[in-house]
C-alpha positions, 0 to 999 in steps of 0.5 A: 499500499502507497504512503500517504503522508511521511513525517521526518524528524519533524520538530517545532520551537517557540520563544515565549514572550517576544517572537523577535531576537531582541536586535535588528541585526539578529533578526536578519541574521536569522531571515538571510539563514532560514530563507536564503541558506536554508539552514536552521534557525541559528538563535535556537537554543536546546530548548526545554520540554513543552511540559505546560504544568512546570515552570521551565528555565529556557525562554525556548520550549519544544512544541513537537520533538522528532517526530517521524512515522508514517500513514498509508492511503486509506489509513485512520490515524487517531492522535490522542494526548493531554492538552498542550501535548502538541497534536494540534501543532502537528496537524497545522504543519501538516496544513502549512499553517505553520512551518516546522523548525526542522524536518520535512513532511511528503504528503500525496494528495490535496489536503483539506483541514477541518481545524477550526471550524466556521473559521473565515464567517462573516457576521453580516453575511447570510448562511447561503453567502458564507458557504461561498466564502468558507468553501473558498477559503478551504479551497473548493471552487465555486462551481464546486460549491454550487453543486454541493450547495443543497447537500451542505445546507441540509447537513447543517440543518439550518435551511430555515436561516440559510439567508438570514446573516450569521450574526443572528445564528447560535454558536452552535448553528455556527459550528453546524454550518462551519462543519457541513462545508468543511465535511463537504471538501474532496481532498485525498488526505483530510486533518480534523482537529477536535471538531466532533466535540461540538454541538448537540447530541444529535449533530454529533451523531451526524457528524460521526457518521459522515467521518465514517463515510469519508474514511471507510466509504470513500478510502479517504486518508484521515488523520483525526485529533480528539480527547473523545475516546470513544469517537477514536475507537469508532473510526481509527484503525491506528493511533498515536499518542503524543506527550510533551511534544514526542510520540510515546506510542505507535499502534492499534487504536485500542491498545495505545487508548489503554495505554494513555488512560494508564498511563494518566492515572499514575495512582487511583489515589491522585483521583480522590482523597484517601481522607475526607478533607472536612468531616461531613456531617449532619445532626449527629451523623459523620462521614470519617472516610470513604476510599477504595481498597483490593480484595485483601482490603488495602488501599488502592495503589494500582489500575482498576482492572475489568477482572478485578473484584474491589470494595468501597470502603465506607466509614462513618460515626453515629454521635446519637443513637436516635439516629438510625442510617441506611446506607446507599450508593449510585454508580454513574458514568462520568456522562451522568449515564446511571449503571446502578444503585444499591441500598443497604440496611445496617441494623447496627445503630449504636453509638460510635464508628461504624465501617463497611464495605460494598464489594464490586465483582469482577467482569461487571463494569466495562472500561471507563470512567466512573462516579460513586455517589454514597448516601448515607440517610435516615428518616428517624426522627428527621430526614438526613441525607450525606452525599459524598462522591468520588471518581474512579476508572477501570481499564481494559483487561485482554485476559478478561473471560469476556475477551474468548474471541478474536474480538479485539476492539472496544466493547460498548456499554456502561457494563460488561458482564461476563455471560455463561454462554451454552451451545443448545442441541 
């Protein structure tokens, strides 16, 4: 299969603060060296890693450093990483929005970019007029836009307002129209930067469907940046993980996503407070401690995997026997989807500290981010409800009995029980 894109030793350095070197003589020397002699910037220092979370000593940072990889024709490659990792910079270099400091890119075919949806819209012009102007900015010819005009308007869902100035559009309508124009380009290589994270749920579904048509149905090469791992799983057959401007991993999408989630989850203790910082209390009941423990009842310091049995350790105190609290909890996804709810009557209402563990069986939860919300509730003699939440992540386990097959892709849904199958005769 032919190579569509080849990145060779791509690096990009930025100087923090002032853009110039500080003197006219140095600016002229830089221009002569880079533009006439086609050599590297003579004023570049070694520079520091582009870690936005730390304060550095150098005024130069490497947004990208020694990027080397190839993309085969027809591949759909996801690019993931934390904010500031260098993902958008890489796509901007490919789209020729900015030039690399070092290295070269070889690309076969026309490149279409969906980097900033709606860029170039004029507020005083109508939606129809902006379609023509925005299409021209993206490299489409007038007859090409006219041929696709009805399809673009229909896809955007803004037909009723298409002859209204876009200054009267909502932000969501602007996004719809901008994506509709960009999605109807006909390039051999499509560069997409986080555009599927915008708009309402219905439009996101339509946008993902369009991307699947472009990539799988029409066989175009696609580079896709997103923080939505579900979209990456659906669209991409290969994935690249970038951290601090360097490639950490390049391979199958499911493997790279798993590595990314585990790499950024150093320990579960970084995700929640083992001790409740302030004692949550209400009328004689105090929540003293809420944490996650492993099957040996030790603090969970590692990754919770699909196959792991783990528990939520709950320690609270009853200061007055008259209160008879019940325990309950709700597990939901980070998107707010309710997974299940459990209620437990303790029958232990004496004064003093109480400790319970709610055990979650292995092979129940899928590999997702979750929220555990605890409730300590009583209605005698008055209603009391103490609420406290912690977040946790379940990572995939390729030794799980749910993978007794050749299926290696992502499992859909919020639960993933080990279902017993039986061949019927």
